N, C-alpha and C positions, 0 to 999 in steps of 0.2 A: 621749825624755824619760821619766823615771820618774815615778811617781805622787807620790813625796816632793818632787820638784822642782816639779811642778805645784801641789801643796798649798802649798809654800813661796811660790811666786809668787802664788797666790790670797790667801794671808794678807797678803803685802806690799801687794797691790792694795787689799784691804779696809781696811788701815790708812792709806792715802793720802787726802789731802784732794782736793777737787774740782779745785782749780787744779793740784795735782801730777799728777792723772790727765790733765788736759787737756794738760799739758806732755809727758807720756809719749806721748799719742796724736799730738800734733803732731810729735814727734821721730821717730816710727816711720813708715816708708813705708806708705801705705795703697794696696795694690795690689788693684785689682778684677779684674785679669786681662786687661783690654782691651789693654794694651801688649804683654803676652806673646802674646796671641791674634793681634794684628796682625802681630807679627814672624813667628810660626809660619805664618800664612796667606800672608805675603809669600814666605817660603822655599818653601812648597808651590807657590805659583803660579809662581815662577821655575823650579822643578824641572819642572813639567808643560809650561812654555813651551819648554824647551830639551832635555829628555831625549828620546831617540829613542822612537818608538812601535814595537811589535813588527813591524808591516807594513813599516817602513822599513829593517829589517835583513835580511840575506840568510838567516840561520837564527835560530831561537829561541835557540840556544846563544850566538850572538854577542850578541844582545839581552840575554840573561840575564847574561853576563859584563860587558857595558857597564854595565848597571844596578847590578850588584854593585860595580863600580869607582867609579861615581858615589857610591854610598852610603858607601864606604870613605873617599873623599877629601872629600866634601861638594860641593855644587853649585857654590859659588863657585870653589873650587880647580880643579874639573873644567873650568869655563868658561874660567878663566885658561889652563889647559893647551891648550885648543882654540883660544884666541885670540878667544873670543867675548865676553869681558868686558872 
């Protein structure tokens, strides 16, 4: 966003009445980040529950390639391929 856009929005907000501002606030989603954080934490937990640990692989190269593959596909798709999901 450019400063002119921000200035235009600021001027529009200044000219609005209280009820108009309330309508705008009610119409926009108020994301505090908790839902985003919850989903991110769930993905991270799923990854660490199912991804192999370095000591579970024969070599570090196999571990590294497996982890790279998981990151390319995503955990859910990787688990579907393995038949674990």
